[in-house]
Every structure is written in C-alpha cells, then in structure tokens.
Residue, then its C-alpha position, 0 to 999 in steps of 0.5 A: m928398688p923399693q920405693m922411698k918413704p915420703m917422710m925420707w924423701l922430704m928429708m932429702m929435698t929439705m937437706t938439698l935445698m939447705m945445702i944449696m941455700m948455704t952455698l948460695i949465701m957463702n958465695f953472696f958474702t965472698t962476692i960482697k967482701i971482694s967488692h968491697q975490697w975493690m972499692k977500697k982499693t979504687p975509690y976514684l971510680i966511685k961518682w955517686k951523689w950521696 
C-alpha cells in the first residue's frame, strides 16, 4: 500500500470534519425545532420570570 500524499490526507481530514460538522448542525437545528413545537404545545409548563 503506497503512502498517501500529505495534501490528499489533509483534504480527506477536512472533508470528514466538514461532514461531521454538517451533521451536528442539522441535528442541532432539528432538536431546536422539536423543542419549539413542544413549547407551543405545552406553554403552561414554562414558568420563567422574564
């Protein structure tokens, strides 16, 4: 198995990191949407003093 070039390795690493970040961001946004929907459904549970 030949050794990979450093540039290729860096490209692969950056691509994987980008993919991971994208998935994390998507999950984050979906959870926020779900929480907002839940809050709309049950407003009486929130007892914050703004």
